[in-house]
C-alpha positions as CSV (number, residue, x, y, z in Angstrom):
1,M,0.0,0.0,0.0
2,G,2.7,2.5,1.0
3,Y,1.9,6.1,2.0
4,K,-1.7,7.4,2.3
5,T,-3.4,10.6,1.3
6,G,-5.6,12.8,3.4
7,K,-8.7,11.4,1.8
8,E,-7.5,7.9,2.6
9,Y,-6.8,8.9,6.2
10,K,-10.3,10.2,6.6
11,E,-11.9,7.2,4.9
12,R,-10.0,4.9,7.2
13,L,-11.2,6.8,10.3
14,R,-14.8,6.7,9.0
15,K,-14.7,2.9,8.4
16,S,-13.0,2.1,11.7
17,G,-15.8,3.1,14.0
18,N,-13.4,3.9,16.8
19,H,-15.0,3.9,20.2
20,V,-14.8,7.6,21.1
21,Y,-16.7,9.6,23.7
22,A,-16.8,13.4,24.1
23,N,-19.0,15.8,26.0
24,G,-21.0,13.0,27.4
25,E,-21.9,11.3,24.1
26,K,-20.6,8.6,21.9
27,V,-19.1,10.0,18.7
28,T,-20.2,8.0,15.6
29,D,-17.9,9.8,13.1
30,V,-14.9,11.8,14.2
31,T,-14.4,13.2,10.7
32,T,-17.7,15.2,10.9
33,H,-18.1,15.7,14.7
34,P,-17.7,19.4,15.7
35,S,-15.1,18.5,18.3
36,F,-12.8,16.7,15.9
37,K,-13.5,17.5,12.3
38,N,-11.1,20.5,12.1
39,V,-8.1,18.7,13.5
40,V,-9.0,15.7,11.3
41,D,-8.8,18.1,8.4
42,S,-5.4,19.2,9.6
43,M,-4.1,15.7,9.9
44,A,-5.4,15.0,6.4
45,R,-3.4,18.0,5.2
46,L,-0.2,16.4,6.7
47,Y,-0.8,13.3,4.6
48,D,-1.5,15.4,1.5
49,I,1.8,17.2,2.0
50,Q,3.4,13.7,1.6
51,H,1.7,13.4,-1.8
52,E,2.5,16.9,-2.9
53,K,6.2,16.8,-1.9
54,P,7.3,13.3,-2.6
55,D,11.0,14.1,-2.9
56,K,11.1,15.5,0.6
57,M,8.4,13.4,2.3
58,L,8.7,9.9,0.8
59,Y,11.3,7.2,0.2
60,T,11.3,3.8,-1.3
61,S,10.5,0.9,1.1
62,P,13.4,-1.5,1.4
63,T,10.9,-4.5,1.5
64,T,8.1,-3.7,-1.0
65,G,9.6,-1.0,-3.3
66,D,6.5,1.2,-2.6
67,K,6.8,4.8,-1.6
68,V,6.5,5.2,2.2
69,G,6.7,8.1,4.6
70,M,10.1,9.6,5.2
71,T,9.4,10.0,8.9
72,F,9.5,6.2,9.2
73,K,13.0,6.0,7.7
74,H,15.6,3.9,9.4
75,P,18.6,6.2,9.3
76,T,22.0,4.6,8.5
77,T,23.9,7.9,7.7
78,I,23.9,11.4,8.9
79,D,22.3,12.4,5.6
80,D,19.4,10.0,6.4
81,L,18.9,11.7,9.8
82,I,18.9,15.2,8.2
83,A,16.5,14.0,5.4
84,R,14.1,12.6,8.0
85,R,14.4,15.8,10.1
86,E,13.6,18.0,7.1
87,A,10.4,15.9,6.6
88,I,9.6,16.4,10.3
89,Q,10.0,20.1,10.0
90,E,8.0,20.3,6.8
91,W,5.0,18.8,8.7
92,A,5.7,21.0,11.7
93,R,5.6,24.2,9.7
94,F,2.1,23.5,8.6
95,S,0.9,23.6,12.2
96,H,3.8,25.9,13.4
97,G,4.6,23.3,15.9
98,M,1.2,23.3,17.6
99,M,0.6,19.6,16.9
100,G,2.9,18.0,19.4
101,R,1.9,14.5,18.5
102,S,1.9,14.7,14.7
103,P,2.4,11.2,13.2
104,D,6.2,11.5,12.9
105,Y,6.7,11.4,16.7
106,L,5.5,7.8,17.0
107,N,6.8,6.8,13.6
108,A,10.3,7.4,15.0
109,E,9.5,5.3,18.0
110,V,8.2,2.2,16.1
111,M,11.2,2.5,13.8
112,A,13.6,2.4,16.7
113,M,12.0,-0.4,18.6
114,G,11.5,-2.3,15.3
115,M,15.2,-2.1,14.3
116,N,16.9,-2.2,17.7
117,N,14.8,-5.0,19.1
118,D,17.2,-7.3,20.9
119,L,15.9,-6.2,24.3
120,F,12.5,-7.7,23.7
121,A,14.1,-11.0,22.9
122,E,15.3,-11.3,26.5
123,A,11.9,-12.7,27.4
124,D,11.1,-14.4,24.2
125,P,12.7,-14.1,20.7
126,V,9.2,-13.8,19.2
127,F,8.7,-10.4,21.0
128,A,11.7,-9.0,19.1
129,E,10.3,-10.3,15.8
130,N,6.9,-8.8,16.7
131,A,8.6,-5.4,17.0
132,R,10.3,-5.7,13.7
133,K,7.2,-6.9,11.9
134,Y,5.1,-4.1,13.4
135,Y,7.5,-1.5,12.3
136,E,7.2,-2.8,8.7
137,Y,3.4,-3.0,9.0
138,A,3.1,0.5,10.3
139,R,5.5,1.9,7.6
140,E,3.9,0.0,4.7
141,N,0.3,1.0,5.7
142,D,1.1,4.5,7.0
143,I,-0.5,3.7,10.3
144,S,-1.4,6.7,12.5
145,L,-0.6,6.1,16.2
146,T,-1.4,7.4,19.6
147,H,0.4,6.1,22.7
148,T,-0.2,5.9,26.4
149,L,2.4,5.7,29.1
150,I,0.7,6.9,32.3
151,H,-1.2,5.1,35.0
152,P,-4.2,6.9,36.7
153,Q,-3.1,9.5,39.3
154,I,-4.6,7.9,42.4
155,N,-1.8,7.9,44.9
156,R,1.6,8.8,43.6
157,A,3.2,7.9,46.9
158,K,2.5,4.3,46.2
159,A,3.5,1.8,43.5
160,Q,0.7,0.3,41.4
161,H,0.5,-2.9,43.3
162,E,0.2,-0.9,46.6
163,Q,-2.9,1.1,45.5
164,K,-6.1,0.6,47.4
165,D,-7.7,-0.6,44.1
166,A,-4.8,-2.2,42.4
167,N,-7.0,-3.2,39.4
168,V,-7.7,0.4,38.3
169,A,-4.5,0.7,36.3
170,L,-4.1,-1.3,33.1
171,H,-2.8,-4.8,34.0
172,L,-2.4,-8.3,32.7
173,V,-5.4,-10.5,33.5
174,E,-4.6,-13.7,31.6
175,E,-2.1,-15.3,29.2
176,R,-3.7,-17.5,26.6
177,S,-2.3,-19.6,23.8
178,D,-3.4,-17.0,21.3
179,G,-2.7,-13.8,23.2
180,I,-3.3,-11.9,26.4
181,I,-6.3,-10.3,28.2
182,V,-5.7,-6.9,29.7
183,D,-8.0,-4.7,31.8
184,G,-7.9,-1.2,33.4
185,I,-7.3,2.5,32.7
186,R,-4.5,4.4,31.0
187,L,-3.9,8.1,30.5
188,L,-3.1,10.3,28.4
189,A,-3.4,9.5,24.7
190,T,-3.0,12.6,22.6
191,Q,-4.8,12.3,19.3
192,G,-6.5,9.1,20.7
193,A,-9.8,9.9,19.0
194,I,-8.3,10.5,15.5
195,T,-5.7,7.8,15.0
196,D,-5.7,4.2,13.9
197,E,-4.0,2.4,16.7
198,T,-2.6,2.8,20.2
199,L,0.9,1.9,21.5
200,V,0.8,0.9,25.1
201,F,4.2,1.5,26.5
202,P,5.9,2.0,29.9
203,S,6.7,5.4,31.3
204,T,9.9,7.0,30.0
205,V,10.7,8.3,33.6
206,K,8.9,6.4,36.3
207,K,10.5,3.0,36.9
208,A,8.7,-0.2,38.2
209,G,9.8,-3.1,40.4
210,E,9.1,-6.8,40.1
211,L,5.9,-6.5,42.2
212,D,4.6,-4.3,39.4
213,D,5.2,-6.9,36.7
214,P,1.4,-7.3,36.0
215,Y,1.4,-3.6,34.9
216,S,4.6,-3.9,32.9
217,L,3.3,-4.2,29.4
218,A,4.0,-3.1,25.8
219,F,1.7,-3.8,23.0
220,V,-0.2,-2.2,20.2
221,I,-4.0,-2.4,19.5
222,P,-6.4,-1.0,17.0
223,N,-8.5,1.8,18.4
224,N,-11.7,0.0,17.4
225,A,-10.8,-3.2,19.2
226,P,-13.6,-4.7,21.3
227,G,-13.5,-3.4,24.9
228,I,-11.6,-0.2,24.2
229,K,-13.1,3.2,24.9
230,H,-11.3,6.5,24.2
231,I,-12.9,9.1,26.5
232,S,-11.9,12.6,25.4
233,R,-11.2,15.5,27.7
234,E,-13.3,18.6,27.0
235,P,-12.5,19.6,23.4
236,W,-11.3,23.1,23.1
237,D,-12.3,23.8,19.5
238,Y,-15.1,26.1,20.7
239,K,-16.0,27.7,17.5
240,D,-15.7,26.6,13.9
241,N,-14.3,30.1,13.2
242,K,-10.7,30.3,12.0
243,W,-10.5,34.1,12.3
244,D,-11.5,34.2,16.0
245,Y,-9.6,31.0,16.9
246,P,-6.9,30.7,14.3
247,L,-5.0,27.9,16.1
248,S,-7.5,26.0,18.2
249,S,-9.9,25.7,15.2
250,R,-7.2,23.9,13.3
251,F,-4.8,22.1,15.7
252,E,-6.7,21.1,18.8
253,E,-5.4,17.5,19.0
254,G,-7.4,16.3,22.0
255,D,-6.3,13.9,24.7
256,T,-8.1,10.8,25.8
257,I,-8.4,8.5,28.8
258,I,-8.4,4.9,27.5
259,S,-10.5,2.2,29.2
260,F,-9.5,-1.4,28.5
261,E,-12.4,-3.7,29.4
262,N,-11.0,-7.3,29.2
263,V,-9.4,-6.5,25.9
264,F,-7.8,-9.3,23.9
265,V,-4.4,-8.6,22.4
266,P,-3.0,-11.3,20.0
267,W,0.6,-12.4,20.7
268,E,1.9,-10.9,17.5
269,R,1.0,-7.5,18.8
270,V,2.8,-7.9,22.1
271,F,6.4,-6.7,22.8
272,V,6.6,-6.9,26.6
273,C,4.5,-9.0,28.8
274,G,4.8,-8.8,32.6
275,N,8.4,-7.8,32.8
276,S,9.3,-4.6,34.7
277,S,13.0,-4.9,33.9
278,I,12.5,-4.9,30.2
279,C,9.9,-2.1,30.5
280,N,12.3,0.0,32.5
281,R,14.9,-0.2,29.7
282,T,12.7,-0.1,26.7
283,F,13.2,3.6,25.6
284,S,16.9,3.8,26.4
285,E,18.1,0.4,25.1
286,T,16.1,0.6,21.8
287,N,17.2,4.2,21.4
288,A,13.6,5.1,20.9
289,V,14.0,8.1,23.3
290,V,16.9,9.3,21.1
291,H,14.8,9.4,17.9
292,M,11.7,10.7,19.6
293,S,13.8,13.5,21.1
294,H,15.2,14.3,17.7
295,Q,11.6,14.8,16.4
296,V,10.7,16.9,19.5
297,V,13.7,19.3,19.2
298,A,13.1,19.7,15.4
299,K,9.4,20.5,16.1
300,A,10.3,22.9,19.0
301,I,12.5,24.9,16.7
302,V,9.7,25.5,14.3
303,K,7.4,26.4,17.2
304,T,9.9,28.9,18.6
305,E,10.3,30.5,15.2
306,F,6.5,31.1,15.1
307,I,6.5,32.5,18.7
308,L,9.3,34.9,17.7
309,G,7.3,36.0,14.7
310,V,4.2,36.7,16.8
311,A,6.3,38.7,19.3
312,L,8.0,40.8,16.6
313,S,4.7,41.4,14.9
314,I,3.1,42.6,18.2
315,M,6.1,44.9,18.8
316,D,5.7,46.4,15.3
317,A,1.9,46.6,15.5
318,I,1.8,48.9,18.5
319,G,5.2,50.6,18.2
320,I,7.0,49.2,21.2
321,D,10.0,47.8,19.5
322,Q,12.3,50.6,20.6
323,F,11.8,50.1,24.4
324,Q,14.7,48.5,26.2
325,H,12.7,45.9,28.1
326,V,10.8,44.9,24.9
327,K,14.1,44.3,23.1
328,D,15.3,42.3,26.1
329,K,12.3,40.1,25.9
330,G,12.7,39.6,22.1
331,R,16.3,38.7,22.8
332,D,15.2,35.9,25.2
333,I,13.1,34.3,22.4
334,M,16.0,34.7,19.9
335,I,18.4,33.1,22.3
336,T,16.0,30.2,22.9
337,L,15.7,29.6,19.2
338,E,19.4,29.7,18.5
339,T,20.2,27.5,21.4
340,M,17.8,24.9,20.2
341,R,19.2,25.1,16.7
342,S,22.7,24.6,18.1
343,H,21.6,21.5,20.1
344,L,20.0,20.1,16.9
345,Y,23.1,20.7,14.8
346,R,25.4,19.1,17.4
347,A,23.0,16.1,17.7
348,E,23.0,15.5,14.0
349,H,26.6,16.1,13.2
350,N,27.9,14.1,16.1
351,A,25.6,11.1,15.3
352,K,27.1,7.6,15.5
353,L,26.1,4.2,14.3
354,D,25.0,1.7,17.0
355,R,25.5,-2.1,16.9
356,Y,22.2,-2.4,15.0
357,G,23.4,-0.2,12.1
358,T,21.1,2.6,13.2
359,M,22.5,6.2,13.0
360,N,21.7,7.8,16.3
361,P,21.8,11.5,17.0
362,D,24.0,12.6,19.9
363,F,21.7,12.1,22.8
364,D,23.7,14.4,25.1
365,A,22.7,17.3,23.0
366,L,19.1,16.2,22.6
367,N,18.7,15.3,26.3
368,T,19.9,18.7,27.3
369,A,17.4,20.4,24.9
370,R,14.5,18.3,26.0
371,N,15.3,19.1,29.7
372,W,15.7,22.8,29.0
373,Y,12.9,23.7,26.6
374,P,10.0,22.6,28.9
375,R,11.4,25.0,31.6
376,V,11.7,28.0,29.2
377,Y,8.5,27.5,27.2
378,P,6.3,29.0,29.9
379,D,8.5,32.1,29.8
380,L,8.0,32.4,26.0
381,A,4.3,32.3,26.4
382,E,4.5,34.9,29.2
383,I,6.6,37.2,27.0
384,I,3.8,37.2,24.4
385,R,1.2,38.1,27.1
386,V,3.4,40.9,28.5
387,L,4.1,42.4,25.1
388,A,0.4,42.4,24.1
389,A,-0.6,43.7,27.6
390,S,-4.3,44.8,27.9
391,G,-4.6,44.5,24.1
392,L,-4.7,40.7,24.7
393,T,-8.1,41.0,26.4
394,G,-9.6,43.9,24.4
395,I,-10.2,41.8,21.3
396,P,-13.6,41.8,19.7
397,T,-14.7,39.1,17.3
398,E,-14.9,39.1,13.5
399,A,-18.7,39.4,13.8
400,D,-18.2,42.7,15.7
401,F,-16.3,44.1,12.7
402,Q,-19.1,43.1,10.4
403,H,-21.8,44.8,12.5
404,E,-23.0,48.0,10.7
405,E,-23.2,50.1,13.9
406,I,-20.1,49.1,15.9
407,G,-17.8,47.8,13.2
408,P,-16.6,51.3,12.2
409,I,-16.0,52.2,15.9
410,I,-13.7,49.3,16.6
411,E,-12.0,49.6,13.2
412,R,-11.0,53.1,14.2
413,G,-10.4,52.5,17.9
414,L,-8.3,49.4,17.6
415,Q,-6.0,50.4,14.7
416,G,-2.2,49.9,15.2
417,K,0.9,51.7,14.0
418,N,0.9,50.1,10.6
419,L,-2.3,48.0,10.8
420,N,-5.9,48.8,10.5
421,G,-8.2,47.7,13.3
422,Y,-9.3,44.5,11.7
423,E,-5.7,43.4,11.0
424,R,-4.5,44.4,14.5
425,V,-7.3,42.5,16.3
426,Q,-6.6,39.4,14.1
427,L,-3.0,39.4,15.2
428,F,-3.9,39.8,18.8
429,R,-6.5,37.0,18.6
430,L,-3.7,34.8,17.3
431,A,-1.6,35.8,20.3
432,W,-4.5,35.1,22.6
433,D,-5.1,31.6,21.1
434,L,-1.3,30.9,21.3
435,T,-0.9,31.7,25.0
436,A,-4.1,32.5,26.9
437,S,-7.1,30.6,25.5
438,A,-7.8,27.1,26.7
439,F,-5.8,25.9,23.7
440,G,-2.9,28.2,24.5
441,A,-2.9,27.3,28.2
442,R,-2.8,23.6,27.2
443,Q,0.1,24.3,24.9
444,T,2.1,25.7,27.8
445,H,1.1,22.9,30.2
446,Y,1.8,20.3,27.5
447,E,5.3,21.6,26.7
448,Y,6.1,21.7,30.4
449,Y,5.2,18.0,30.9
450,F,6.1,16.8,27.4
451,F,8.4,14.0,28.5
452,G,7.2,13.9,32.1
453,D,7.8,15.8,35.3
454,P,10.7,18.2,34.6
455,I,12.0,17.8,38.2
456,R,12.1,14.1,37.9
457,M,13.7,14.4,34.4
458,G,16.2,16.8,35.9
459,M,17.1,14.3,38.6
460,A,17.6,11.6,36.0
461,Y,19.7,14.0,33.9
462,F,21.9,14.8,36.9
463,D,22.3,11.1,37.9
464,Q,23.2,10.0,34.3
465,F,25.6,12.9,33.6
466,D,29.3,11.9,33.5
467,K,30.6,13.9,36.5
468,E,34.0,12.4,37.0
469,P,36.0,14.3,34.4
470,Y,34.9,17.6,36.0
471,K,35.7,16.5,39.6
472,Q,39.0,15.3,38.3
473,L,39.8,18.8,36.9
474,V,39.4,20.1,40.5
475,S,41.4,17.3,42.0
476,D,44.2,17.7,39.5
477,F,44.3,21.5,40.2
478,L,44.5,21.0,43.9
479,K,47.2,18.5,43.6
480,E,49.2,20.9,41.5
481,V,48.7,23.6,44.1
482,S,49.9,21.3,46.8
483,K,53.1,20.5,44.8
484,Q,53.8,24.2,44.5
485,T,53.3,24.9,48.1
486,N,55.4,22.0,49.5
C-alpha cells in the first residue's frame, strides 16, 4: 500500500468506527463531529503534503519498493537523519509546531523499537520479531498512532501494586495460547480519537519493580478493538471560526483516557508481557527516546520560530520595538531559538552508528534540549502576554467588525501603528489563542510536561551525567597547588 493521502486517512477513520466519547456522548464519526473534524482536516493535510512533496516526504520501502513516509525511515547515515528531520519540520511548519503528536513522533518510536529490538528477545525471541514486523506493517500501511504511558493519578506515593484498588491501572489479566487479556485504565493518549492504533508503553521516567510486573506491558492495539473506549477530555475547539480562533480551530489535537475492558491482544502485537526490567529499559536500550527527542527538538525549533514571529509582529503593530525591556524580551526568544538550533546541529553532526546499524543523533545534545525547553517555554508564552498587555483582552470578534453600527467604531479605535483595526485584532486574537485561550494554556502545560515531570527528568539527567571528568579537573588542580606549596 505505501503512504496514504488525506482522503484515505479520513476514509480509514470513517470505516474504523473507533470507540470515542466526548462531552457525554458517543461519537459516531470523528471526521464530521464538531469536536474533531477540524483537527482531522489538519491531519489529512499532513498526509496530503506527503503526496505533494514526494522528494522530501517519501522514500522507497526496502521491503516492498513502494513509496512510504520519510518519517518512518531507518537512518544509517547522517544524511538520512537530516532528510528525516527535514520531513519532520515540513510537517511542523504546517501547524507551526502546535501539533505536538503529529504522526512523525511515533513513527520514530516504532522505527527504533523495530530495528533495535534485541531487548524484547530477553523474554522471548518472538517479541523482538513482533517489534520488527510491526515497524514494517506501520510503515507499509502509514498507520497513525497514539500512545499511552501513564497510570491513573490515584496515589503517587505508592507503587501500582500498593494502590487501594490495584486493578484500576491497566494490568495483565490472563495469558492464553493466542494472546493476552488486559483490563484497566491508562492516561493520556494525545490524538487518541483521531488515529488508527494505540501503542501501550511503559513510562519514560517512572521505573517499576518486580511487584509491578502485572502492569509492565508493551503492545499495540487498533482503536476499534472490542472493549476499548477513548474518553476525550473537554474539546477546546469552541467555534468553527478560524478568524476568531486561528490555532484551536485547526490544531486542537485532543487527549483521551483509555478504558480497556478485558481486551484481547494477540501475541503478534505484544512486545513486553509482565516484565518490569524490560519495560524500564525499553526507551533507552532501543534508542527510541533518542529518535523521539530528535523529532521533538526539530518541532520545538519550528514552534519557537513562530512564537518569535508573533512577538515581533506585536512589537511592530503597536510601536513598542524601541523600548529597552521589549528588546530584552525579544532577545530571550531569539536566544532560545538559536540555542535549540545549536543542540540540533550538534546532535545530527555528532551522530554515531550503533550495533544495529542505526545512525543515532548525539543524545547528550538532545537530552539537554529536552530538559531545558520545557522550563523556558512558559517564559516564551509569558513574553507574548506581557508584550500584548491589555490588548490581549480587548479583542472583539470578527462578527463585531461586520456589524453595521459598531464595526466602524472598533475599526478606528483598535488600529495599530501600521495595521488597521481588523488586522491588529486578528494578530492579537492569534496571540491570545497561542498563549491565553484554553488551547494556548494547554500548549504551555503540554510543553512543560512533554516528557514527564521536569523535576524528575532533571534528577535523571543529573544522575546520568558523567561527572567524574569535572571533579578530576578540580582534584588535579588542587594536587598541582599542593606540589607548588610544598
